C-alpha positions in Angstrom: 41.4 -41.4 29.7 38.7 -42.7 27.1 36.7 -39.7 27.9 39.6 -37.3 27.1 40.4 -39.4 23.8 36.7 -38.7 22.8 37.0 -35.0 23.6 40.2 -34.5 21.3 38.5 -36.7 18.7 41.8 -38.5 17.2 39.5 -40.0 14.6 38.9 -36.5 13.0 42.7 -36.2 12.6 42.3 -38.0 9.0 41.1 -34.5 7.9 44.5 -33.2 8.2 45.8 -35.5 5.6 45.0 -32.8 3.2 48.5 -31.3 4.0 50.0 -34.1 2.2 47.9 -33.2 -1.0 50.6 -30.6 -2.3 53.0 -33.2 -2.2 51.0 -35.8 -4.0 50.0 -33.4 -6.8 53.6 -32.2 -7.2 55.2 -35.7 -7.6 57.4 -35.4 -4.4 56.0 -38.4 -2.6 59.2 -40.0 -2.5 61.0 -36.6 -1.4 61.9 -37.5 2.2 62.4 -34.1 3.4 59.1 -32.7 1.7 57.4 -35.9 3.3 58.9 -35.1 6.9 57.9 -31.6 6.7 54.4 -32.4 5.7 54.3 -34.8 8.7 55.3 -32.3 11.2 52.3 -29.9 9.8 49.9 -32.8 10.0 50.8 -33.5 13.6 50.7 -29.7 14.3 47.3 -29.3 12.7 45.9 -32.3 14.4 46.7 -30.9 18.0 45.3 -27.5 16.9 42.0 -29.3 15.7 41.9 -31.2 19.0 42.3 -28.0 20.8 39.5 -26.4 18.6 37.3 -29.4 19.6 37.6 -28.9 23.2 36.6 -25.3 22.8 33.6 -26.4 20.6 32.2 -28.6 23.2 32.7 -26.3 25.8 30.7 -23.6 23.9 28.1 -26.0 22.9 27.6 -27.8 26.0 24.1 -26.7 26.9 22.9 -27.3 23.4 24.6 -30.6 23.4 22.9 -31.7 26.4 19.3 -31.3 24.5 20.6 -33.0 21.4 19.8 -36.8 21.0 23.3 -37.7 19.9 25.7 -35.0 21.0 24.4 -35.5 24.7 26.9 -38.4 24.7 30.0 -35.9 24.3 32.2 -35.7 27.4 31.7 -32.3 28.5 28.0 -32.6 27.8 27.7 -35.8 29.8 29.6 -34.8 32.7 32.4 -37.2 31.9 34.9 -34.4 31.7 34.8 -31.3 33.8 34.8 -27.8 32.3 38.2 -26.8 33.8 39.6 -29.9 32.7 38.6 -29.1 29.0 40.0 -25.9 29.2 43.3 -27.5 30.4 43.3 -29.9 27.7 42.4 -27.2 25.1 45.5 -25.1 26.3 47.7 -28.4 26.1 46.8 -29.3 22.7 47.5 -25.7 21.4 50.8 -25.6 23.2 51.8 -29.0 21.6 50.8 -27.7 18.3 53.0 -24.9 18.5 56.0 -26.7 19.8 56.0 -29.4 17.2 56.5 -26.7 14.5 59.9 -26.1 16.0 61.0 -29.4 14.2 60.3 -27.9 10.8 63.6 -27.1 8.8 62.5 -24.3 6.7 59.6 -21.7 6.3 58.9 -22.2 9.9 57.5 -18.8 10.4 54.8 -18.7 7.6 53.6 -22.0 8.7 53.2 -20.8 12.3 51.0 -17.8 10.8 48.8 -20.3 9.0 48.1 -22.6 11.9 47.8 -19.7 14.1 45.2 -18.1 12.1 43.4 -21.3 11.5 43.1 -21.7 15.3 41.7 -18.2 15.7 39.4 -18.4 12.9 37.9 -21.5 14.2 37.7 -20.0 17.9 35.5 -17.5 16.0 33.7 -20.1 14.3 32.8 -22.0 17.5 31.8 -18.7 19.3 30.0 -16.9 16.6 30.4 -17.5 12.6 28.7 -20.9 12.9 25.5 -19.1 13.6 25.3 -17.8 10.2 24.0 -19.9 7.4 26.4 -20.2 4.2 29.2 -18.4 6.1 29.3 -21.5 8.4 30.2 -24.0 5.5 32.5 -21.5 3.7 34.8 -21.2 7.0 34.8 -25.0 7.4 36.0 -25.3 3.8 38.4 -22.5 3.9 39.9 -24.2 6.9 41.0 -27.3 4.5 42.5 -24.6 2.0 44.6 -23.6 5.1 45.8 -27.1 5.7 47.1 -27.1 1.9 48.7 -24.0 2.0 50.6 -24.9 5.5 51.6 -28.4 3.8 52.6 -26.5 0.7 54.7 -24.2 2.5 56.3 -26.5 4.7 57.4 -28.6 1.7 58.4 -25.5 -0.4 55.7 -26.6 -2.9 54.1 -23.7 -5.1 50.4 -24.4 -5.1 48.5 -24.0 -8.2 45.0 -22.4 -8.3 43.5 -25.6 -9.2 44.2 -27.5 -5.9 43.1 -24.5 -4.2 39.8 -24.6 -5.7 39.5 -28.1 -5.7 40.0 -28.3 -2.2 37.6 -25.4 -1.3 34.8 -26.9 -3.5 35.1 -30.4 -2.4 35.1 -29.6 1.3 32.2 -27.0 0.5 30.2 -30.0 -0.8 30.9 -32.1 1.9 29.7 -29.4 4.5 26.6 -28.8 2.8 26.0 -32.6 2.9 26.7 -32.6 6.6 24.2 -29.5 7.0 21.5 -31.9 5.4 21.6 -34.1 8.2 20.8 -31.3 10.5 17.7 -30.2 8.5 16.7 -33.8 8.5 16.9 -33.8 12.2 15.1 -30.4 12.6 12.2 -31.8 10.4 11.8 -35.0 12.7 12.2 -33.1 15.9 10.7 -29.7 15.2 13.9 -28.2 17.1 17.0 -26.9 15.0 20.3 -28.8 16.1 22.0 -25.5 15.3 21.0 -21.9 15.6 21.4 -21.5 11.9 19.6 -24.6 10.5 16.4 -22.8 10.3 17.9 -20.8 7.5 18.3 -24.1 5.6 15.8 -26.5 4.1 16.0 -29.7 1.9 15.2 -28.1 -1.2 18.3 -25.4 -0.7 20.5 -28.0 0.7 19.9 -30.5 -2.1 20.5 -27.7 -4.8 23.7 -26.6 -2.9 25.1 -30.0 -2.8 24.3 -30.6 -6.7 25.9 -27.3 -7.5 29.0 -27.9 -5.6 29.5 -31.3 -6.9 29.0 -30.4 -10.2 31.4 -27.4 -10.1 34.1 -29.7 -8.2 33.8 -32.1 -11.2 34.2 -29.6 -13.7 37.1 -27.9 -11.9 38.9 -31.3 -11.5 38.6 -32.0 -15.2 39.9 -28.8 -16.2 42.9 -29.4 -13.9 43.7 -32.5 -15.6 43.6 -31.4 -19.0 45.3 -27.9 -18.3 48.4 -27.2 -20.1 50.4 -26.3 -17.1 49.6 -29.8 -15.7 50.0 -31.8 -18.5 53.6 -30.4 -19.1 54.5 -30.9 -15.6 53.7 -34.6 -15.5 54.4 -35.2 -19.2 51.2 -36.9 -19.8 47.9 -36.1 -21.0 46.0 -39.0 -19.6 45.4 -37.6 -16.3 41.6 -37.0 -17.4 41.1 -40.7 -17.1 41.0 -40.2 -13.2 38.0 -38.1 -13.7 35.7 -41.2 -13.6 36.6 -42.0 -10.1 36.0 -38.5 -8.8 32.7 -38.6 -10.6 31.8 -42.0 -9.1 32.9 -40.9 -5.6 30.7 -37.8 -5.7 27.7 -39.6 -6.9 28.2 -42.2 -4.2 28.3 -39.5 -1.5 25.2 -38.0 -2.8 23.6 -41.2 -2.5 24.6 -41.6 0.9 23.3 -38.2 1.4 20.1 -38.1 -0.2 18.8 -41.8 -0.3 20.6 -43.3 3.0 20.3 -39.9 4.6 23.7 -40.5 6.5 25.6 -37.7 5.6 26.0 -36.3 8.8 29.8 -37.1 9.6 32.1 -37.2 6.6 34.8 -38.8 8.6 32.5 -41.8 9.5 31.2 -42.2 6.1 34.9 -42.5 4.6 36.0 -44.8 7.5 32.9 -47.1 7.1 31.6 -47.1 3.6 33.7 -49.7 1.6 32.6 -48.3 -1.5 33.8 -44.9 -1.0 37.0 -46.2 0.2 37.5 -48.2 -2.7 37.0 -45.2 -5.2 39.3 -43.2 -3.3 41.9 -45.9 -3.2 41.3 -46.7 -7.2 41.6 -42.8 -7.6 44.8 -42.4 -5.7 46.5 -45.4 -7.6 45.5 -44.5 -10.8 46.6 -40.9 -10.3 49.8 -42.3 -8.7 50.5 -44.8 -11.4 49.8 -42.1 -14.5 52.4 -39.1 -12.9 54.9 -41.6 -11.1 55.3 -44.6 -13.3 54.1 -43.7 -17.0 
């Protein structure tokens, strides 16, 4: 059972909390119907993502066996058989589709988004991840699909800002993750991924800097935009930019100084400083839009 849980990677389900962002930024956290709809989408995306993790491990099984860390993955290590992995992949996808039957409204569009996400990631695992820059863009676009599904389920109209910020932030995290692959390639002389040879530290460091800078500027413009200040009846949202800046700097420090940006999920789960910054940002934003 432990091997199966490792294969579907429930720890990575936290990535799907992005489906709640449209509700949070729209001030509907206390709307039970919107939260229930987003929760259904969260569960559906989690099962769909687990299905993709199974397929990814099946596609990469030979490469994983040569990797110093990924060789411990269930399929690569032999803890889970190939047939069992395919069966689990199918089960996860079926559960992803079935749980959407609980959605009270906008069921068909959400079905379409999650199905497109699943097919896109199958293509990513098989082909797209072999192309530098395309790979990180596909990953970032996957998070945009999450917020689109969350907003659609909760009947929340997304602003241009939240779409841009989601894409830019996750693009930043994806480039930071690729940096870890480049470091491993320099140490071992063998690229962990087929496209790693198309990256180097100079390019990665510049890409991280550019995406972090544009993300911060985009967030500041969001907080001072007339549309947002009119919606929340406040001009103080710009104050939360401090936490965004500190959070980005901390992650760059982890990537460039500590060389530990290989898994954003692990960073967020283990780094207390990052957790504190995210908590302070969330609390300050919530206080400003809900209580002031």
